[in-house]
N, C-alpha and C positions, 0 to 999 in steps of 0.2 A: 216579512210576511204580513199581509194586511189582517185586520181583526176577523174578517169573514173566514179567511183561510185558516186562521188559528182556531176559531170556534168550530169550524167544520172538521178540522183534523182532530181536535179533542173529542168531539162527538163520535167521529168515526172510530177513534181509538177505543172509546168506551164500548162501542158495538163489537169491535173485533175481540176485545178481551172479555166481553160479556158472553160471547158465543151464543149458543142456543137459548140461554137464559134470558136474552134480550126480549124475546117474544112475550114472556110473562111479566117483564118489568117495564117495558117502554110502551106506555099507553094501551090503547085498544088494538087488538089484533083483528084485522079484516082480511078477507080473501076477495081479490078481484081478478077474474080470469085474464082480462086484457086491460092494462093500465093506459089511460089516455091523459093527455095534458089537462083537459077540461076537468077530469076527476081530481087531479092534484090541486089545480087552481081554485076550484069551487070549495074544496075543504078548507083551504087557507082563508077564503072569504068568510066562511062560517065561524072561524075562530079568531078573526081579526082583532077582537077586543083584547086579546092577550098580547098583541104586538105593540111594543114601545120602540122608540127610535134607537135605543141601545141594544135591542134584541135582533135576532136574525131568523127569518123564516127559511128553513132549509129542508131539502129532501136529499136523502143519502141512499144510494143503491148499494146493496151488499149481498153477497152469497154467503150464507152461514156454513159452518163446518158440516152441518147435517145435509147440506146440498140444497136446502130451501133458498129461494131467491126472494129477497124482501126489499122494500123501500121504507125507510124510516122517515117520517114526515113530521115536522114540528117547529115550534117556536123555541129557540135556544138563546140563553144569555151569552155574554162574551166569554164566560168560562167553559162553554160547551154543555152546560146543564139545561134540560128543558125547564121552562118556566112554570108548567103545571102539567099534571098527568092528563088533564083534559086538552092540552095543547100539543099532544104528540100521539101519533099512531104508527103502527107497523102494518104495512100492506104486504101480504104474501101474494105472489102473482105467478101466472104461467107465461105471459108474454106482455110486451109493451109496444106502443106505437113507435114508429120510426122517429117522431118528434121527441118523445120521452127518451128514447135511446140516445139520440144525438145530444140532448141536454145533459144527460147523465154519463156521458162518455168518460168523464174524469171522476165519477162517483158522487160528487156533491154539487147541488144546485142551490143558489140563493134566489129567493123570490122577492122582488121589490115592488 
């Protein structure tokens, strides 16, 4: 398993076991009615100064036990921890573009 998959799996595991509490713990909570790829990419551009070569820019799609659908987006280290509370956010959404759906079909996307 490559380092990206390991980091993503660890981060996803933290989200699963964190349950609904993840919203209050993982960065800023924002609501976006329809998520588009430009929204995700532009946010990574604004926090690019947190990105180092050993870190991973990830977005992770998850449905919480409460039924809310979220994307956790952030810069994670190779242990799956986010590098700063300012470098991670949780997006609650109603729908997403087909491009975002296709990219997140396996749940985790790495941005390079």
